[in-house]
N, C-alpha and C positions, 0 to 999 in steps of 0.2 A: 535019110542023114543029110545027103548033097540038098536037098530041096529045103529041111526048113533052116540050114545054112543060110543058101539064097536069100530066106526070107526073114532072116534076122541082121543081114547084111542090110537089105530093101529099109528098113525099120529105123537104120543108124540115121543121127542127124550130119546135115552136110556139114561142111564146113563151110565158116564163108571164106569169098572170092576176097585176097588181099593183095594188097604190092606195093610196094616204097615211091614216096611221091613229092612233088615239091607241090603244094596246094598254095595258092592267092586268095585274099579274100580285099575287096576294094568296099568300098564306101563311100554313098555324097558325105560328107560335113554337113551340117544344117540342116540337112533336105525335109523334115518335117515344118520348119520353120519357111523356107525359098516354099514348098508345098502350098503352106497355108496363105501366102501373102499374094503368088498367080499360081494356081493351080494347070490351066491352061497350058501358059509361056516354060514354066519348069519340066513339065510331061515332054512339050516340042522339042527344047534344046534336051533334053537329053536322051531323045530317040535321036537326034541327029549327033549327038555327043555316039552314042553309040554308032551310027554307020560310018561315021567319021572318022572315027578315033581310035573306040576299043578292038570291033569285030577285025579291021585290018591288021591291028597291031598283033593281035591275038593271033590271027592265021598267022600272019608273018611269024612270029615267036614261036610256032608249033603248041599252041595250048587248045585246051578241051574246056569247054565253055560246060559246065557242071549244070546251074542255075542261074536265073535270076529273080531276082524278088525287090519289086520297087526298084530301090536305087542301089540294090547290092547285088555283087558279081560274085562267083566262086570260080575261080578256075583250076585244070590241073596240066600240071606238067613234066614229064620226065625229064626232063632237064635242070637242075635247081641255077644253073647260069643264063639259061633263057626265061625265066619264070624272072628274076631279079634286073636284068638288059630289058624283059619289057616292059617291066612297071615306071624304070626309069624312063623310058620313053613313051608309056600313057601320060605321066606325070611334066615331059618336060611337051609334048603336045597340048598336054590341057593351060600348059601355063602362054601359050600360044592361043589356045581357044582365047580363053580367060582379056590377055590384053586388052586396056582404057577402059574394060568395064570398072563402074565401082564394088565396093566388097560387096556391097546387098549382093548384086546378082553375079557374082564371082559362083562357079562352080567346081567344087575345089572334094579330088576324091582322099578318102587314107587309105594306103594298102599295105595288109601284113603278110607275110612269106612266112610258112615254116617247112622242111624235110619229116616226112615221118611215115609211118606205116597206112594206109586208108582201108577201111574197110567200101567193098565196091556192088551196090543192091542191082540190081536183076531187071533194074531200069537206067543203070547207071550213074544213079548218084554215087555219093560219095560221102562215108562218116568217119568217126573214129576221133580219137585224139588229134590226130596230125590235125584233124579237120577243127577240129574245135581251139587250138590251140593258134591258128594260121584269124581265127577268132577273133583270139585275144589281142595279138598281138595287131590287129589294121583297128583298135578301138584306141588303144594306146598313142599309135601314130600321127603327128600333125595334120591338120589338113593339108594336103597339097604332098605330104609327107609319106615316107617308108620306113615301115617296123621289122625286119624280120630276127628270125630265131639264131641263136648261137650257134647250133647247129648248122642254121646259112649261112653267118659269116665265114667259119672254118671252111666253109666248102668255097665260098666266092674271094676269101678275103686278099686272097695274092693273084687272084686271077684277073679281078676288073679293074679299073681306076674308078677307086670310093672308097671317101672314108668315113669315120663309122664314127658310133656316142654308144659306150655305154651304159644300159640304164640300170646297170646293175639286179641281180637274181631278185625276182617275185613269185612271190606265189598267187598264182591267177584264179579267176573264180572256175570252183568247179572241174582243176586240172591237178592230181592230184601229188606229182612233183614238182619243186619249185622250174619255172623260166627263168630266162636269162633273157631280155627282149633288149637288142641294138637297134637303134635308128642311123640307117641310112644320108648321108648330108648331101645334097644336089650340090652337083659344079664343085666340087671338090678338087683341090691342089694332090700333086700326086705322091707330095709329101707330108700328106697324113694317113694317108695307106697303111697302115699299120696292124701289127698283132697285139690286139689287147689285153690277151692272156700271158703279155711280155711281164716280166718286173723290170724293166728300161727304160 
């Protein structure tokens, strides 16, 4: 009987490895247009940005780069505050990188951040709604901007000197429950940091 129990236990499905994490998704606005106009120069500039801006900033913020794909970047953080600070630092450095360039030559990232449960694959890749929502938020961000979920807002609103703009509850593609995107405003005055959920 003991042997039979061991066999049965051995055939049980292994539960997925899960954890709570802050997920950051970044993407270059107008990437396809830039590649079409000058592929070699665009790829060279993206490599420079990766070496001079992204890699050192992510390392300093304790971010783990999960994967890259062309112009896209998926990063996992154990701290939502670190994730948001990192996003603002990236956008600050990118503004300096683009300074003086004509609009068609600027490389602007859109960044989305979510906090949620993720599933970790055997190769370290991450999946699940926590990741999917971050991707949808990234697509909603302005070029050079940051868009976060309401849960991220709740975690950082009173801890960071950031202003926010409530974009209203929305039904996002392939996401079962409505999501409330919040736009983070750059270089905000302290007075604009407020509780979006208050009635006053």
